[in-house]
TIRO-2110 file (N, C-alpha, C; in Angstrom, 1 decimal):
// TIRO-2110
22.7, -101.1, 258.2, N, 1, A
22.4, -101.5, 257.2, CA, 1, A
22.9, -103.0, 257.0, C, 1, A
22.0, -103.8, 256.9, N, 2, A
22.3, -105.5, 256.6, CA, 2, A
23.1, -105.9, 256.1, C, 2, A
24.0, -105.0, 254.8, N, 3, A
25.2, -105.4, 254.0, CA, 3, A
26.0, -105.1, 255.1, C, 3, A
26.1, -103.5, 256.0, N, 4, A
27.1, -104.0, 256.6, CA, 4, A
27.3, -104.8, 257.6, C, 4, A
26.3, -105.2, 258.1, N, 5, A
26.2, -106.2, 259.0, CA, 5, A
27.1, -107.6, 258.5, C, 5, A
26.7, -107.9, 257.3, N, 6, A
27.1, -109.0, 256.8, CA, 6, A
28.4, -109.1, 256.2, C, 6, A
29.1, -107.8, 255.6, N, 7, A
30.4, -107.6, 255.7, CA, 7, A
31.4, -107.6, 256.5, C, 7, A
30.7, -107.3, 257.8, N, 8, A
31.7, -107.9, 259.2, CA, 8, A
31.8, -109.2, 259.0, C, 8, A
31.3, -110.0, 258.9, N, 9, A
31.6, -111.1, 258.6, CA, 9, A
32.6, -111.6, 257.8, C, 9, A
33.1, -111.2, 256.8, N, 10, A
34.1, -111.2, 255.7, CA, 10, A
33.6, -112.5, 254.9, C, 10, A
32.4, -112.5, 253.9, N, 11, A
32.0, -113.4, 253.6, CA, 11, A
32.8, -113.6, 252.4, C, 11, A
33.0, -114.8, 252.0, N, 12, A
33.6, -115.3, 250.9, CA, 12, A
33.1, -115.9, 249.5, C, 12, A
31.4, -116.1, 250.3, N, 13, A
30.6, -116.8, 249.5, CA, 13, A
29.3, -116.4, 249.9, C, 13, A
28.0, -116.4, 249.1, N, 14, A
27.2, -115.6, 249.4, CA, 14, A
25.6, -116.0, 248.8, C, 14, A
24.4, -117.0, 249.2, N, 15, A
23.6, -117.5, 248.6, CA, 15, A
22.3, -116.8, 248.9, C, 15, A
21.0, -116.7, 248.0, N, 16, A
20.1, -116.6, 248.2, CA, 16, A
19.1, -117.6, 247.7, C, 16, A
18.8, -118.4, 248.7, N, 17, A
17.6, -119.5, 248.9, CA, 17, A
16.1, -119.1, 248.8, C, 17, A
15.7, -119.2, 247.3, N, 18, A
14.3, -118.7, 246.8, CA, 18, A
14.5, -117.6, 246.5, C, 18, A
15.6, -117.2, 245.4, N, 19, A
16.0, -116.0, 245.2, CA, 19, A
14.8, -115.9, 243.6, C, 19, A
13.3, -116.7, 243.8, N, 20, A
12.4, -116.2, 242.4, CA, 20, A
13.5, -115.6, 241.4, C, 20, A
12.9, -114.3, 240.5, N, 21, A
13.4, -113.7, 239.4, CA, 21, A
14.8, -112.9, 239.9, C, 21, A
15.4, -112.6, 241.0, N, 22, A
16.5, -112.1, 241.0, CA, 22, A
16.5, -110.6, 242.0, C, 22, A
15.4, -110.4, 242.4, N, 23, A
15.0, -108.8, 243.0, CA, 23, A
16.1, -108.4, 243.7, C, 23, A
16.5, -109.6, 245.1, N, 24, A
17.9, -109.4, 245.9, CA, 24, A
18.9, -109.6, 245.1, C, 24, A
19.2, -110.3, 244.1, N, 25, A
20.5, -110.5, 243.9, CA, 25, A
21.2, -109.4, 243.0, C, 25, A
20.0, -108.3, 242.4, N, 26, A
21.2, -106.9, 242.0, CA, 26, A
21.7, -106.4, 243.4, C, 26, A
21.1, -106.5, 244.5, N, 27, A
21.7, -105.7, 245.7, CA, 27, A
22.9, -106.5, 246.3, C, 27, A
22.8, -108.0, 245.8, N, 28, A
24.0, -108.5, 246.4, CA, 28, A
25.3, -108.3, 245.5, C, 28, A
24.9, -108.3, 244.1, N, 29, A
25.7, -108.0, 243.2, CA, 29, A
26.9, -106.8, 243.3, C, 29, A
25.6, -105.8, 243.6, N, 30, A
26.5, -104.3, 244.1, CA, 30, A
26.8, -104.2, 245.6, C, 30, A
26.7, -104.9, 246.2, N, 31, A
27.6, -104.7, 247.5, CA, 31, A
28.5, -105.8, 248.0, C, 31, A
28.5, -107.0, 247.1, N, 32, A
29.7, -108.2, 247.0, CA, 32, A
30.1, -108.2, 246.0, C, 32, A
30.8, -107.2, 245.3, N, 33, A
31.1, -107.8, 243.8, CA, 33, A
32.4, -108.8, 243.7, C, 33, A
33.4, -109.2, 245.0, N, 34, A
34.3, -109.8, 244.7, CA, 34, A
34.1, -111.3, 245.1, C, 34, A
33.1, -112.0, 245.6, N, 35, A
32.8, -112.7, 246.3, CA, 35, A
31.8, -113.9, 245.5, C, 35, A
31.9, -115.1, 245.8, N, 36, A
31.2, -116.2, 245.0, CA, 36, A
29.7, -115.8, 245.3, C, 36, A
28.8, -115.9, 244.6, N, 37, A
27.1, -115.4, 244.5, CA, 37, A
26.6, -116.6, 244.0, C, 37, A
25.9, -117.0, 244.6, N, 38, A
24.8, -118.2, 244.4, CA, 38, A
23.2, -117.7, 244.7, C, 38, A
22.4, -118.5, 243.7, N, 39, A
21.1, -117.8, 244.0, CA, 39, A
20.5, -119.4, 243.5, C, 39, A
19.2, -119.5, 244.3, N, 40, A
18.5, -120.9, 244.5, CA, 40, A
17.1, -120.9, 244.3, C, 40, A
16.8, -121.5, 243.4, N, 41, A
14.8, -121.2, 243.5, CA, 41, A
14.5, -122.6, 242.6, C, 41, A
13.0, -122.7, 243.1, N, 42, A
12.5, -123.8, 242.0, CA, 42, A
12.2, -123.6, 240.8, C, 42, A
11.8, -122.2, 240.4, N, 43, A
11.4, -121.8, 239.5, CA, 43, A
12.3, -120.8, 238.6, C, 43, A
12.0, -120.7, 236.9, N, 44, A
13.1, -119.4, 236.4, CA, 44, A
14.5, -119.4, 236.7, C, 44, A
15.3, -120.7, 236.6, N, 45, A
16.6, -120.6, 237.2, CA, 45, A
17.2, -120.0, 235.7, C, 45, A
16.7, -120.9, 234.3, N, 46, A
17.5, -120.1, 233.3, CA, 46, A
17.2, -118.7, 233.0, C, 46, A
16.2, -118.5, 233.3, N, 47, A
16.1, -117.1, 233.1, CA, 47, A
17.2, -116.1, 234.2, C, 47, A
16.7, -116.4, 235.2, N, 48, A
17.9, -115.6, 236.5, CA, 48, A
19.3, -115.7, 236.0, C, 48, A
19.4, -116.9, 235.4, N, 49, A
20.9, -117.0, 235.3, CA, 49, A
21.6, -116.2, 234.1, C, 49, A
20.2, -116.2, 232.8, N, 50, A
20.9, -115.0, 231.8, CA, 50, A
20.7, -113.6, 232.5, C, 50, A
20.0, -113.3, 233.4, N, 51, A
20.1, -112.0, 233.7, CA, 51, A
21.1, -111.6, 234.8, C, 51, A
21.8, -112.4, 235.6, N, 52, A
22.9, -113.1, 236.6, CA, 52, A
23.7, -113.5, 236.3, C, 52, A
24.5, -113.4, 235.3, N, 53, A
25.8, -114.2, 234.9, CA, 53, A
26.7, -114.4, 235.6, C, 53, A
27.3, -113.5, 236.8, N, 54, A
27.8, -113.3, 237.9, CA, 54, A
27.7, -114.5, 238.7, C, 54, A
26.5, -115.1, 238.7, N, 55, A
26.0, -116.0, 239.8, CA, 55, A
25.7, -117.0, 239.3, C, 55, A
26.0, -118.0, 240.4, N, 56, A
25.5, -119.4, 239.9, CA, 56, A
24.5, -119.8, 240.4, C, 56, A
23.8, -120.1, 239.5, N, 57, A
22.2, -120.0, 240.0, CA, 57, A
21.7, -121.9, 239.6, C, 57, A
21.0, -122.1, 240.5, N, 58, A
20.6, -123.7, 240.4, CA, 58, A
19.3, -123.9, 240.8, C, 58, A
18.9, -124.9, 240.4, N, 59, A
17.1, -125.4, 240.8, CA, 59, A
17.4, -126.2, 242.1, C, 59, A
16.8, -126.0, 242.5, N, 60, A
16.3, -126.4, 244.1, CA, 60, A
15.3, -125.9, 245.0, C, 60, A
15.0, -127.0, 246.0, N, 61, A
13.9, -126.1, 246.9, CA, 61, A
14.4, -126.0, 248.5, C, 61, A
13.9, -125.5, 249.2, N, 62, A
14.3, -124.7, 250.3, CA, 62, A
14.5, -126.0, 251.3, C, 62, A
14.0, -127.2, 251.0, N, 63, A
14.5, -128.3, 251.8, CA, 63, A
15.3, -129.5, 251.3, C, 63, A
16.0, -129.0, 250.3, N, 64, A
17.2, -130.2, 249.9, CA, 64, A
18.0, -129.5, 249.0, C, 64, A
18.4, -128.4, 249.5, N, 65, A
19.2, -127.6, 248.9, CA, 65, A
20.8, -127.8, 247.8, C, 65, A
20.8, -127.8, 246.8, N, 66, A
21.8, -128.7, 246.6, CA, 66, A
23.2, -127.8, 246.3, C, 66, A
23.8, -128.1, 247.6, N, 67, A
25.0, -127.6, 248.4, CA, 67, A
25.5, -128.5, 249.3, C, 67, A
26.9, -128.5, 249.5, N, 68, A
27.7, -129.4, 250.2, CA, 68, A
27.6, -128.8, 252.3, C, 68, A
27.5, -129.4, 252.5, N, 69, A
27.1, -129.0, 254.3, CA, 69, A
28.4, -127.9, 254.3, C, 69, A
27.7, -126.7, 254.9, N, 70, A
28.7, -125.7, 255.6, CA, 70, A
29.7, -124.9, 254.3, C, 70, A
29.1, -125.3, 253.1, N, 71, A
29.6, -124.8, 252.1, CA, 71, A
29.5, -123.2, 251.4, C, 71, A
28.7, -122.5, 252.0, N, 72, A
28.2, -121.2, 251.6, CA, 72, A
28.2, -120.6, 253.3, C, 72, A
29.2, -119.1, 252.8, N, 73, A
29.2, -118.5, 254.3, CA, 73, A
27.9, -117.9, 254.7, C, 73, A
27.7, -117.0, 253.9, N, 74, A
26.2, -116.5, 254.1, CA, 74, A
24.7, -116.9, 253.3, C, 74, A
23.9, -117.5, 253.9, N, 75, A
22.6, -117.7, 253.2, CA, 75, A
21.3, -116.7, 253.5, C, 75, A
21.1, -116.3, 252.6, N, 76, A
19.7, -115.6, 252.9, CA, 76, A
18.7, -115.8, 252.6, C, 76, A
17.5, -115.7, 253.3, N, 77, A
15.9, -115.9, 253.1, CA, 77, A
15.3, -115.0, 253.0, C, 77, A
14.5, -114.6, 252.1, N, 78, A
13.6, -113.1, 251.8, CA, 78, A
12.3, -113.5, 251.6, C, 78, A
11.7, -113.6, 252.3, N, 79, A
9.8, -114.0, 252.2, CA, 79, A
9.5, -115.5, 251.7, C, 79, A
10.4, -116.4, 252.1, N, 80, A
9.9, -117.8, 251.5, CA, 80, A
9.6, -118.6, 252.6, C, 80, A
9.8, -118.4, 253.7, N, 81, A
9.7, -119.2, 255.0, CA, 81, A
8.1, -119.2, 255.4, C, 81, A
7.4, -118.1, 255.1, N, 82, A
6.0, -117.9, 255.4, CA, 82, A
4.9, -118.7, 254.4, C, 82, A
5.6, -119.7, 253.7, N, 83, A
5.1, -120.5, 252.4, CA, 83, A
5.4, -122.0, 252.9, C, 83, A
6.6, -122.3, 253.8, N, 84, A
6.9, -123.6, 253.6, CA, 84, A
6.8, -123.9, 255.4, C, 84, A
7.0, -125.1, 255.7, N, 85, A
7.5, -125.8, 257.3, CA, 85, A
8.6, -125.1, 257.7, C, 85, A
8.3, -124.1, 258.5, N, 86, A
9.5, -123.4, 258.7, CA, 86, A
10.6, -124.3, 259.5, C, 86, A
10.5, -125.3, 260.6, N, 87, A
11.6, -125.7, 261.3, CA, 87, A
12.6, -126.3, 259.8, C, 87, A
11.8, -127.1, 259.2, N, 88, A
12.9, -127.8, 258.5, CA, 88, A
13.5, -127.0, 257.3, C, 88, A
13.0, -125.9, 256.8, N, 89, A
13.4, -125.1, 256.1, CA, 89, A
14.5, -124.4, 256.8, C, 89, A
14.5, -124.1, 257.9, N, 90, A
15.9, -123.6, 258.5, CA, 90, A
16.9, -124.4, 258.7, C, 90, A
16.5, -125.6, 258.9, N, 91, A
17.3, -126.4, 259.3, CA, 91, A
18.4, -126.9, 258.1, C, 91, A
17.5, -127.0, 257.2, N, 92, A
18.4, -127.2, 255.8, CA, 92, A
19.3, -125.9, 255.5, C, 92, A
18.7, -124.7, 255.5, N, 93, A
19.7, -123.6, 255.5, CA, 93, A
20.8, -123.8, 256.3, C, 93, A
20.9, -123.7, 257.7, N, 94, A
21.9, -123.8, 258.8, CA, 94, A
22.7, -125.2, 258.0, C, 94, A
22.5, -126.3, 257.6, N, 95, A
23.1, -127.2, 256.9, CA, 95, A
24.0, -126.7, 256.0, C, 95, A
23.6, -125.9, 255.1, N, 96, A
24.3, -125.1, 254.0, CA, 96, A
25.2, -123.7, 254.7, C, 96, A
24.4, -123.2, 255.4, N, 97, A
25.6, -122.0, 256.0, CA, 97, A
26.7, -121.9, 256.8, C, 97, A
28.0, -121.4, 256.5, N, 98, A
29.0, -121.9, 257.2, CA, 98, A
29.1, -121.0, 258.4, C, 98, A
28.6, -119.3, 257.9, N, 99, A
28.6, -118.8, 259.0, CA, 99, A
27.3, -117.8, 259.8, C, 99, A
26.4, -118.0, 258.5, N, 100, A
25.2, -117.1, 259.2, CA, 100, A
24.1, -117.4, 258.0, C, 100, A
23.0, -117.5, 258.9, N, 101, A
21.4, -117.6, 257.8, CA, 101, A
20.8, -116.2, 258.1, C, 101, A
20.9, -115.6, 257.6, N, 102, A
19.7, -114.2, 257.5, CA, 102, A
18.6, -114.3, 256.9, C, 102, A
17.4, -114.3, 258.3, N, 103, A
16.1, -114.4, 257.3, CA, 103, A
15.1, -113.0, 257.4, C, 103, A
14.5, -113.1, 256.5, N, 104, A
13.9, -111.8, 256.5, CA, 104, A
12.4, -112.5, 256.1, C, 104, A
11.3, -112.3, 257.3, N, 105, A
9.9, -113.0, 256.6, CA, 105, A
8.8, -112.3, 257.3, C, 105, A
7.6, -112.4, 257.2, N, 106, A
6.7, -111.6, 257.5, CA, 106, A
6.0, -112.4, 259.1, C, 106, A
6.6, -113.6, 259.4, N, 107, A
5.8, -114.8, 260.6, CA, 107, A
6.8, -114.6, 261.5, C, 107, A
7.4, -113.5, 262.2, N, 108, A
8.4, -113.2, 263.2, CA, 108, A
7.9, -114.3, 264.6, C, 108, A
6.5, -114.2, 264.8, N, 109, A
6.7, -115.1, 266.0, CA, 109, A
6.2, -116.4, 265.8, C, 109, A
6.0, -117.1, 264.7, N, 110, A
6.3, -118.5, 264.3, CA, 110, A
8.0, -118.6, 264.4, C, 110, A
8.9, -118.0, 263.9, N, 111, A
10.3, -117.7, 264.0, CA, 111, A
11.0, -117.7, 265.1, C, 111, A
10.5, -116.7, 266.0, N, 112, A
10.9, -116.3, 267.3, CA, 112, A
11.7, -117.6, 267.7, C, 112, A
10.9, -118.4, 268.5, N, 113, A
11.5, -119.3, 269.2, CA, 113, A
12.6, -120.3, 268.9, C, 113, A
12.2, -120.2, 267.4, N, 114, A
13.2, -121.4, 266.8, CA, 114, A
14.6, -120.3, 266.4, C, 114, A
14.4, -119.3, 266.0, N, 115, A
15.7, -118.2, 266.1, CA, 115, A
16.4, -118.2, 267.3, C, 115, A
16.0, -118.3, 268.5, N, 116, A
16.6, -117.5, 269.9, CA, 116, A
17.6, -119.0, 270.1, C, 116, A
17.0, -120.4, 269.5, N, 117, A
17.5, -121.4, 269.7, CA, 117, A
19.0, -121.6, 269.2, C, 117, A
19.1, -121.0, 267.9, N, 118, A
19.5, -121.1, 266.7, CA, 118, A
21.3, -120.6, 267.4, C, 118, A
22.3, -120.8, 266.9, N, 119, A
23.8, -120.3, 266.7, CA, 119, A
24.3, -119.9, 265.5, C, 119, A
23.3, -119.6, 264.5, N, 120, A
23.8, -119.2, 263.4, CA, 120, A
22.6, -118.3, 262.4, C, 120, A
21.5, -118.6, 263.3, N, 121, A
20.3, -117.5, 262.7, CA, 121, A
20.0, -116.0, 263.3, C, 121, A
20.0, -115.1, 262.4, N, 122, A
20.1, -113.7, 262.7, CA, 122, A
18.7, -113.3, 262.0, C, 122, A
17.9, -112.5, 263.1, N, 123, A
16.4, -112.1, 262.5, CA, 123, A
16.6, -110.6, 262.0, C, 123, A
16.4, -110.3, 260.9, N, 124, A
16.9, -109.2, 260.5, CA, 124, A
15.5, -108.8, 259.5, C, 124, A
15.2, -107.0, 259.4, N, 125, A
14.4, -106.9, 258.4, CA, 125, A
15.1, -106.2, 257.5, C, 125, A
14.9, -107.1, 256.8, N, 126, A
15.9, -107.1, 255.5, CA, 126, A
15.3, -105.8, 254.5, C, 126, A
14.2, -105.4, 254.1, N, 127, A
13.7, -104.1, 253.4, CA, 127, A
14.3, -103.1, 253.9, C, 127, A
14.3, -102.7, 255.3, N, 128, A
14.3, -101.5, 255.7, CA, 128, A
16.3, -101.6, 256.3, C, 128, A
16.8, -102.6, 256.3, N, 129, A
18.3, -103.0, 256.0, CA, 129, A
18.8, -102.5, 255.0, C, 129, A
18.5, -102.8, 253.7, N, 130, A
19.1, -102.0, 252.7, CA, 130, A
19.7, -100.5, 252.2, C, 130, A
END
């Protein structure tokens, strides 16, 4: 399971970039009750914050995440990269992630060469891994 792999990294914080209305935030909340939890999206930030008060939800896009360098242990990107410039988005995620960037998307061929060169990106099938 993906969360078992994430737990082995002993994260103190986790962020979903592109959290939308919070579908994955439920899983994050359930599997990681005692760590700092964040979500970021360009839409519906106030609504998501009300649904998930235990998260700090910020408005921002995948190209300029509103977090300091290496400030979040684990950064999750689920079904966002197919809509954007992949390399720029991954670079921004890597800037913020201290331990790992976990990517789930449907454009593996486009991502493959970039992930293979990276030291903190891991390819996973998020939907099957839960």
